[in-house]
C-alpha positions in Angstrom: 24.6 -64.6 91.4 24.4 -67.9 93.1 21.5 -69.5 95.0 22.9 -70.6 98.8 25.3 -73.7 98.2 24.7 -73.8 94.4 27.4 -72.0 93.5 30.2 -74.4 91.0 33.9 -72.7 90.1 32.2 -71.6 87.1 30.3 -68.7 88.7 32.8 -67.9 91.8 35.3 -67.0 89.2 33.0 -65.6 86.2 34.2 -62.4 85.1 32.0 -59.8 85.6 30.8 -56.6 82.6 30.8 -54.1 84.7 33.5 -51.4 84.0 34.5 -48.3 86.2 33.0 -45.2 84.8 34.2 -42.2 87.3 31.6 -39.8 87.4 32.6 -36.2 86.7 32.6 -34.4 90.1 36.3 -37.5 90.9 37.4 -36.3 88.0 37.5 -32.6 88.6 39.1 -33.9 92.2 41.5 -35.6 90.8 42.7 -33.2 88.5 42.8 -30.2 91.6 44.7 -32.8 93.2 47.1 -33.7 90.4 47.9 -30.1 89.4 48.9 -29.6 93.8 51.2 -32.2 94.0 52.7 -31.7 90.1 52.7 -27.5 92.2 54.8 -29.3 95.4 57.2 -31.4 93.1 58.4 -28.9 91.1 59.4 -26.8 94.5 60.6 -29.9 95.6 62.0 -31.6 93.0 63.7 -34.3 95.3 60.0 -35.1 95.8 60.3 -37.0 92.4 60.8 -40.3 91.4 64.0 -41.5 90.2 64.0 -42.0 86.1 
């Protein structure tokens, strides 16, 4: 981090090595949502994206 009024352009645009890792709860929630969406698409094929 840079101090007050000492940031350089390099500091502002520096890449951060922070990688997003979803929690197990989030993975489970996403799977549940995905399954529900896929079931609705199967019932209503017109909702799917054109290929």
